[in-house]
N, C-alpha and C positions, 0 to 999 in steps of 0.2 A: 591767817594770814593776809595779810593787806595785798594782793596783786595789783598793781594796776596795768590796765591796757590803754594806748591809746589806739584812735581810728582815725581815719581823715575820709569824708564822703561829701563830697560834692563841694568842696574850699572852704568842709568845717569841721574841726579838732573836737574829738569827743573823746573823752575821759573813763575809762570804766575803773571802776571796781568790785570788792565782793559784796559792798555796800551799798552804791547807790551810783547813777550814770548824770550826768550834769553835763552839758554841754558848754564845750571853752569860745564858742560866738552867742556872746549877749545877749543875741537880737531872739536866741532860740526863746530863754527865758525858764526852760522847765530842769526842774529838779525831780530822781528818782529816789523813793526809798522806802528800802526793803529791810535793811538791819538796822535797831537801832540802841548800840552798844555807844561804848568810847570813840575808838575807832571812826566809827560811820558819823556821831555826833555830831562831831568836829568836824567832820567834812564834809558836812550839811550846813553848817554856822558861817563856814567860809568861804561858800558857795551863793549862800545868801545875802553876807556883804559883798562878797562881787558886786553882786549882780544892785544891789543896793546904790553902788557908788559909779554902774554904770550909768544908771536911766533910774527914772521913778515909774518905770512903767509896769503892769502884772508880771506877777510871778507866778508861774501852777507845778507847783509840788506830785506829783503822783506816789502813790502808796501802794506798795505792794507788800504788806507784812506783818509776819506774823507773831512782832512783837521788839520787846525788851527791857529795857532797863528802863523803869520810872523815870528817875533821874535825870536820864538822857531822855527820854521822848518828853518831859515838863521841860526841859532846854532849851528844844527844838523849837516848843509850843512858845515859851516868853520869847522869844527871838522871833517870831514867824507873826503871832496876834498885834506885836511894838510895831513891826516893819511899817516905811512910809510906802512901802508898795502896798497897791491891793492883790492878795493869796487868795488865791483860788486854787483851792485841793479837791484832789480825785482820786477815789476808790477804786481801784484794779486788782480782778483775783481773791485776793483774803487782807482785810484790814482786820486783825489782829491784837488784842490784849494794848502793848500801849501804841502799837501803831493807831488805832480812833483816838487816843488825844492827839497824837501830831493832826490823822482827819479833820481834828475838827480846830485844829487854828488856821482854816483857813475864812474868810469872812465871806466866801461863796465855797459849798463845799459840794460836790457831785461825789457819783459813785454810777459804775459801770454795770448794766442787769444784772452778769451774772457773779456781782461779788459775793462773799462771802466774810459777814464780820463777824467779832465774838469778842465778848466781856466776858471780864469775871472779877475779882475783888483784887489786891494787892497781895500780890504774894512775896513770905520772906523764909528765909531760909536762915539759923539761927541757931547757936551750939554756944555751951560756955558755960559759966557760971549761973546762976540764979539773978543776980543783979544783970550780967551783960544779956538776957532775953528778957529780961522785961524793958531793959532798954530799946532792945532792937520791936517787939513789939509796942513798943510807945512810938516809934518810929512809924513802924508799920501804918496807926493808926491816923498819923496823922495826915502820910501821903492817902491813904483810903479815902481824905476828911477831903484831899487838895481835886482826888479824882472824881468824886463825890458833885464837887463843887462846879467842876468844867463839863460833867454830866450833867447839871441841872440847868447850868445856863443854856441848854440846846432847846428846851422843851417845856421848862419851869416844872413839871408835874413836882417836884421836890427830892430832898434828900434822901428820906426815909423809899419813896416809890424807887428809883434807885442802886438803893441797897436791898432792896427785897428782892430786886428782878436778876442782883447777878451775884447773890451774895449762894456761896459753897458750892459752887458750879460754875463752868465753863457756858455760857450764853451763847449759842449763835441767832443771829437773824440774815433774814436776805434783804437785797438791795429795796424792795419794795417795806418790812418794814419795819428797815432802817431810815426808813422816808417817813413812815406815818409814824413814829416817834421822835420824829425829829434830831437822827443823826444824820443827816442828809437833806439838802436843799431840792436835789433836783438829781433824775435818774438822767445817762447818758444812752 
C-alpha cells in the first residue's frame, strides 16, 4: 500500500509515502530512497525529472534501503547517472543489495559513519518448465554482469575480484570498509 502523507513545516510542503520523502520545495533538492520497487522507483524518477526541470542545481539523494528490484535499481541508476544535475548520494543507516546500485549513481558518494552496507549476487526465483528456468538463469546472469560492471567502475579491481567478493553469501561492510574499497568517496 502506498500511503501518502502531506506535511507542512515552515512554509514548505513535504510529501511522505512508504517509499521516500521528497520536498515539494524545489529549493530543498533532496530525495529520500527507502524502498526500491515498482511504485517507489516511479516516484523517485518523477521527483528527479521535476527537480531537473526547475533548476540545474545539485540534487542530493539519501539512500536508507534494504534494497529491492534490480530492474528498478537500474532504472534509477540510469536516470541519476545521466542527469544534467550533479547528483550527490548519501548512505544513511543501511545501504543493501539494490540500494548500493542507487548509491553508486552519484557523482559524489558519501555515507554517515555508522551506515551498514551489504552486497550479494543477483537473486532470482523461478519455477516451471526446464526451458523457462534456463531462460530465467540467462537473464539473472545478464543482470549479474551489469552489477559487476557497476561495481568495477568504482575501483577497477576487476569483475573477477567483485564476483569472488560477493559470491554465495551476503557480504556486509562498515563505512570504513566501503571507503577503502571505493564504494564511497567520503565519510560524513
